[in-house]
C-alpha positions as CSV (number, residue, x, y, z in Angstrom):
1,X,0.0,0.0,0.0
2,X,1.4,3.4,-1.0
3,X,2.2,5.7,1.9
4,X,0.9,9.2,1.4
5,X,1.6,10.9,4.8
6,X,4.2,10.2,7.5
7,X,4.4,11.7,11.0
8,X,7.9,11.8,12.6
9,X,8.4,12.3,16.3
10,X,11.9,13.7,16.6
11,X,14.2,13.1,19.5
12,X,17.9,13.1,20.3
13,X,18.6,9.4,19.5
14,X,15.3,7.6,18.9
15,X,12.8,8.5,16.1
16,X,9.3,7.2,15.8
17,X,7.6,7.1,12.4
18,X,3.9,6.7,11.6
19,X,2.8,6.3,8.0
20,X,-0.7,6.2,6.6
21,X,-2.2,5.5,3.1
22,X,-4.7,7.7,1.2
23,X,-7.5,6.3,3.3
24,X,-5.7,7.5,6.5
25,X,-5.2,4.0,7.6
26,X,-1.9,3.3,9.5
27,X,0.2,1.0,7.3
28,X,3.8,1.7,8.6
29,X,5.1,2.1,12.1
30,X,8.8,2.1,12.9
31,X,11.0,3.0,15.9
32,X,14.5,3.8,14.6
33,X,17.8,5.2,15.8
34,X,19.2,8.6,14.6
35,X,21.5,7.1,12.0
36,X,18.9,4.8,10.6
37,X,15.6,6.6,10.3
38,X,16.3,8.8,7.2
39,X,17.5,5.9,5.1
40,X,14.6,3.7,6.2
41,X,12.1,6.4,5.2
42,X,13.8,6.9,1.8
43,X,13.7,3.2,1.2
44,X,10.0,2.9,2.2
45,X,8.4,6.2,1.1
46,X,8.4,7.7,-2.4
47,X,9.4,11.3,-3.0
48,X,6.5,13.7,-3.0
49,X,5.0,12.2,0.1
50,X,4.1,14.6,3.0
51,X,6.4,14.3,6.0
52,X,5.2,16.1,9.2
53,X,7.3,17.0,12.3
54,X,6.9,19.2,15.3
55,X,8.8,22.5,15.0
56,X,11.3,21.6,17.7
57,X,15.1,21.4,18.0
58,X,16.6,19.9,14.8
59,X,13.4,20.1,12.9
60,X,14.6,22.7,10.3
61,X,17.8,20.6,9.7
62,X,15.8,17.5,9.0
63,X,13.3,19.4,7.0
64,X,16.0,20.7,4.6
65,X,17.4,17.2,4.3
66,X,14.0,15.8,3.3
67,X,13.2,18.6,1.0
68,X,16.5,18.0,-0.8
69,X,15.3,14.5,-1.5
70,X,12.0,15.5,-3.0
71,X,9.6,15.2,0.0
72,X,7.0,17.8,1.1
73,X,7.7,18.8,4.7
74,X,5.1,20.2,7.1
75,X,6.4,21.6,10.4
76,X,3.8,22.1,13.1
77,X,4.0,24.0,16.3
78,X,3.8,21.6,19.3
79,X,0.7,23.3,20.8
80,X,-1.2,22.4,17.6
81,X,-0.2,18.8,17.9
82,X,-1.1,18.2,21.5
83,X,-5.0,18.1,21.0
84,X,-4.5,15.1,18.7
85,X,-2.5,13.0,21.2
86,X,-4.7,10.0,22.2
87,X,-4.5,8.5,25.7
88,X,-1.0,8.4,27.2
89,X,1.8,10.4,25.8
90,X,4.6,8.4,24.2
91,X,6.6,8.4,21.0
92,X,4.2,6.3,19.0
93,X,1.2,8.4,20.0
94,X,3.1,11.6,19.3
95,X,4.0,10.4,15.8
96,X,0.4,9.4,15.1
97,X,-0.8,12.8,16.4
98,X,1.6,14.6,14.1
99,X,0.3,12.6,11.2
100,X,-3.3,13.4,12.1
101,X,-2.6,17.1,12.8
102,X,-0.9,17.7,9.4
103,X,-4.0,16.4,7.6
104,X,-6.3,19.1,9.0
105,X,-7.3,21.5,6.1
106,X,-6.8,24.6,8.2
107,X,-3.7,23.6,10.1
108,X,-1.0,26.3,10.4
109,X,2.5,25.3,9.5
110,X,5.9,26.7,10.3
111,X,8.0,27.7,7.3
112,X,11.3,25.8,7.0
113,X,14.3,28.1,7.7
114,X,17.2,28.3,5.4
115,X,20.8,27.9,6.5
116,X,21.3,31.7,6.1
117,X,18.3,32.4,8.3
118,X,19.6,30.1,11.0
119,X,23.0,31.7,10.9
120,X,21.4,35.1,11.5
121,X,19.1,33.8,14.2
122,X,22.0,32.1,16.0
123,X,23.9,35.4,16.1
124,X,20.9,37.1,17.7
125,X,20.5,34.3,20.2
126,X,24.1,34.5,21.3
127,X,23.9,38.3,21.5
128,X,20.8,38.0,23.8
129,X,22.4,35.6,26.1
130,X,25.6,37.7,26.4
131,X,23.5,40.8,27.1
132,X,21.7,38.9,29.9
133,X,25.0,37.8,31.3
134,X,26.2,41.4,31.2
135,X,23.1,42.6,33.1
136,X,23.6,39.9,35.7
137,X,27.2,40.8,36.1
138,X,26.4,44.5,36.6
139,X,23.7,43.6,39.1
140,X,26.1,41.3,41.0
141,X,28.6,44.2,41.2
142,X,25.9,46.6,42.5
143,X,24.8,44.1,45.2
144,X,28.4,43.3,46.4
145,X,29.6,46.9,46.7
146,X,26.4,47.9,48.5
147,X,27.6,45.7,51.4
148,X,30.6,48.0,51.7
149,X,28.5,51.1,51.8
150,X,29.0,52.1,48.1
151,X,25.9,53.0,46.1
152,X,26.2,52.0,42.5
153,X,24.6,54.1,39.7
154,X,21.7,52.6,37.8
155,X,22.9,52.8,34.2
156,X,25.6,50.6,32.8
157,X,27.5,53.6,31.4
158,X,27.6,55.2,34.9
159,X,28.6,51.9,36.5
160,X,31.5,51.5,34.1
161,X,32.8,55.0,35.1
162,X,32.3,54.3,38.8
163,X,34.2,51.1,39.1
164,X,37.7,52.5,38.3
165,X,37.2,55.2,40.9
166,X,36.2,52.6,43.6
167,X,39.3,50.6,42.8
168,X,41.6,53.6,43.1
169,X,40.0,55.2,46.2
170,X,41.9,53.9,49.2
171,X,39.6,55.5,51.7
172,X,36.2,54.0,50.6
173,X,36.3,51.0,53.0
174,X,37.1,48.3,50.5
175,X,39.6,45.6,51.6
176,X,42.5,44.6,49.4
177,X,41.0,41.2,49.0
178,X,37.6,42.6,47.8
179,X,39.4,45.0,45.5
180,X,41.0,42.0,43.7
181,X,37.6,40.4,43.4
182,X,36.1,43.6,42.1
183,X,38.9,44.0,39.6
184,X,38.1,40.5,38.3
185,X,34.4,41.4,38.0
186,X,35.4,44.6,36.1
187,X,37.4,42.5,33.7
188,X,34.4,40.2,33.2
189,X,32.2,43.1,32.4
190,X,34.6,44.6,29.9
191,X,35.0,41.2,28.3
192,X,31.2,40.9,27.9
193,X,31.1,44.5,26.5
194,X,33.7,43.5,23.9
195,X,31.9,40.4,22.8
196,X,28.7,42.3,22.4
197,X,30.4,44.9,20.3
198,X,31.8,42.2,18.1
199,X,28.4,40.7,17.6
200,X,26.9,44.1,16.8
201,X,29.5,44.5,14.1
202,X,28.7,41.1,12.7
203,X,25.0,41.9,12.6
204,X,25.8,45.2,10.8
205,X,27.9,43.3,8.3
206,X,25.1,40.8,7.7
207,X,22.6,43.6,7.3
208,X,24.9,45.3,4.7
209,X,25.5,42.1,2.7
210,X,21.8,41.2,2.2
211,X,19.6,43.2,-0.2
212,X,16.5,42.4,1.7
213,X,17.8,43.7,5.0
214,X,19.1,46.8,3.3
215,X,15.7,47.5,1.9
216,X,14.0,46.9,5.2
217,X,16.2,49.5,6.9
218,X,14.3,52.2,4.9
219,X,11.5,51.7,7.4
220,X,11.4,54.1,10.4
221,X,12.6,52.4,13.5
222,X,14.2,49.5,11.7
223,X,18.0,49.3,11.9
224,X,20.4,46.4,11.3
225,X,19.2,44.6,14.5
226,X,15.5,44.6,13.6
227,X,16.1,44.0,9.9
228,X,18.2,40.9,10.4
229,X,15.8,39.6,13.1
230,X,12.9,40.0,10.7
231,X,14.6,38.1,7.9
232,X,15.7,35.4,10.3
233,X,12.2,34.9,11.7
234,X,9.8,35.5,8.8
235,X,12.0,35.0,5.7
236,X,10.2,36.2,2.6
237,X,6.8,36.4,4.4
238,X,5.2,34.0,1.9
239,X,3.6,32.0,4.8
240,X,1.3,35.0,5.4
241,X,-1.5,36.0,3.0
242,X,-1.4,39.6,4.2
243,X,0.4,42.0,6.4
244,X,-2.2,41.8,9.2
245,X,-1.5,38.1,9.5
246,X,2.2,38.7,10.0
247,X,1.5,41.4,12.6
248,X,-0.8,39.0,14.4
249,X,1.7,36.2,14.2
250,X,4.3,38.5,15.9
251,X,1.8,39.2,18.8
252,X,1.3,42.8,17.9
253,X,-2.5,42.7,17.7
254,X,-5.0,42.8,20.6
255,X,-6.0,39.7,22.5
256,X,-9.6,39.0,22.0
257,X,-12.2,37.4,24.2
258,X,-15.6,37.7,22.5
259,X,-18.9,35.8,22.7
260,X,-22.1,36.6,20.9
261,X,-22.6,40.3,20.4
262,X,-20.0,41.1,23.1
263,X,-16.6,42.0,21.7
264,X,-13.8,42.5,24.2
265,X,-10.3,43.5,23.3
266,X,-7.3,43.5,25.7
267,X,-3.6,44.2,25.4
268,X,-1.5,42.7,22.7
269,X,-1.5,38.9,22.4
270,X,2.3,38.5,22.7
271,X,2.2,35.5,20.5
272,X,5.2,34.5,18.3
273,X,8.8,35.5,18.6
274,X,9.3,37.5,21.8
275,X,12.7,38.7,20.8
276,X,11.6,40.1,17.4
277,X,8.5,41.7,18.9
278,X,10.6,43.4,21.6
279,X,13.1,44.8,19.2
280,X,10.4,46.1,16.9
281,X,8.7,47.9,19.8
282,X,12.0,49.4,21.0
283,X,12.6,50.7,17.5
284,X,9.1,52.1,17.3
285,X,9.5,53.8,20.7
286,X,12.6,55.6,19.4
287,X,10.5,56.9,16.5
288,X,7.7,58.0,18.8
289,X,10.1,60.1,20.9
290,X,11.3,61.9,17.8
291,X,8.0,62.2,15.9
292,X,6.9,65.4,17.5
293,X,9.9,67.2,15.9
294,X,8.9,66.0,12.4
295,X,6.1,66.8,10.0
296,X,5.8,63.8,7.7
297,X,2.5,61.8,7.6
298,X,3.8,58.9,9.7
299,X,5.1,61.2,12.4
300,X,1.8,63.1,12.5
301,X,-0.1,59.8,12.7
302,X,1.9,58.4,15.6
303,X,2.1,61.7,17.4
304,X,-1.7,62.0,17.3
305,X,-2.0,58.5,18.9
306,X,0.5,59.4,21.6
307,X,-1.5,62.5,22.5
308,X,-4.7,60.5,22.8
309,X,-3.2,57.4,24.4
310,X,-0.1,56.3,26.3
311,X,3.2,56.6,24.4
312,X,3.6,52.8,24.8
313,X,0.3,52.3,23.0
314,X,1.6,54.5,20.1
315,X,4.8,52.5,20.0
316,X,3.0,49.2,19.7
317,X,0.7,50.7,17.0
318,X,3.7,51.8,15.0
319,X,5.4,48.4,15.5
320,X,2.2,46.8,14.1
321,X,2.2,49.1,11.1
322,X,5.9,48.5,10.6
323,X,5.3,44.8,10.5
324,X,2.6,45.2,7.9
325,X,4.8,47.5,5.7
326,X,7.7,45.1,6.1
327,X,5.5,42.2,4.8
328,X,4.5,44.3,1.7
329,X,8.1,45.1,1.0
330,X,9.2,41.4,1.5
331,X,6.4,40.0,-0.7
332,X,6.6,42.6,-3.5
333,X,10.3,43.3,-3.5
334,X,9.6,47.1,-3.3
335,X,11.1,50.0,-1.5
336,X,9.5,51.9,1.3
337,X,7.1,54.6,0.2
338,X,6.9,57.4,2.9
339,X,3.7,58.7,1.3
340,X,1.9,55.4,2.1
341,X,3.4,55.2,5.6
342,X,0.3,56.7,7.4
343,X,-2.3,55.1,5.2
């Protein structure tokens, strides 16, 4: 019997496969090791068959491997697979649930990332972790010096200026032993600063070397950081039928709880990529702060919102509009038109 659809439950070393025919009848179930499953699937399943997997660690790699061999790959977010798991959770039931979920006519699928997208995404992930480490290191320094009666300034810039003074001041109550510890912490902070600057330069280089990211930077509030994060997350935007879908997928639209004739809207849904949404809102917030000094249509539009609502609401509204404009630029390969910015 010809297999038309296969669900694959990915793991570190053991892979469970569940294949069905055109009548959705299970005709093939296998539990295979990491080095065996791909060849076993190639031997059993003809190219063109749909292969479904959860969008988890390693899924994009295997999706590219399968696509290169002529298979149609469907990646599904884990939360959309869970309702189809029958009875107890195990690898066999998970693979069957994936196979069932991918057959639904209105199922939402995750677009397979290219190697270039994953390179960019990895750079952003490393940068985020280093930034968190730097903030933790700065907070550790503030907490330790407070035990010696020294009040550390709030900003990183001011803290960097204060530490050398503490180390040189012989009358501030610090012991020689703690000064050596503080000097080590100071070196750690400078090392993290240096690594972050290196990654910022790498991101700027990536943004300059890609025509799409260069075009996206024409948008207000979109620099190398946001442009590269957009490309890494949404790619060409072909998975969305319109800009509003992309804005909703990024969590930039209101969360709804409606029933009957009662429509209730709350704050933004915060779905999708937290990092990208955060960067877009930060970029929009910078635009809002400068908009009152400008007289273009977009500035007037966002300033009017900031006057009527909280500036943060205006920033999110601008981030939503930026996402929709970015989608149009990605899908149509067009440049930014300022005249349409406030439309």
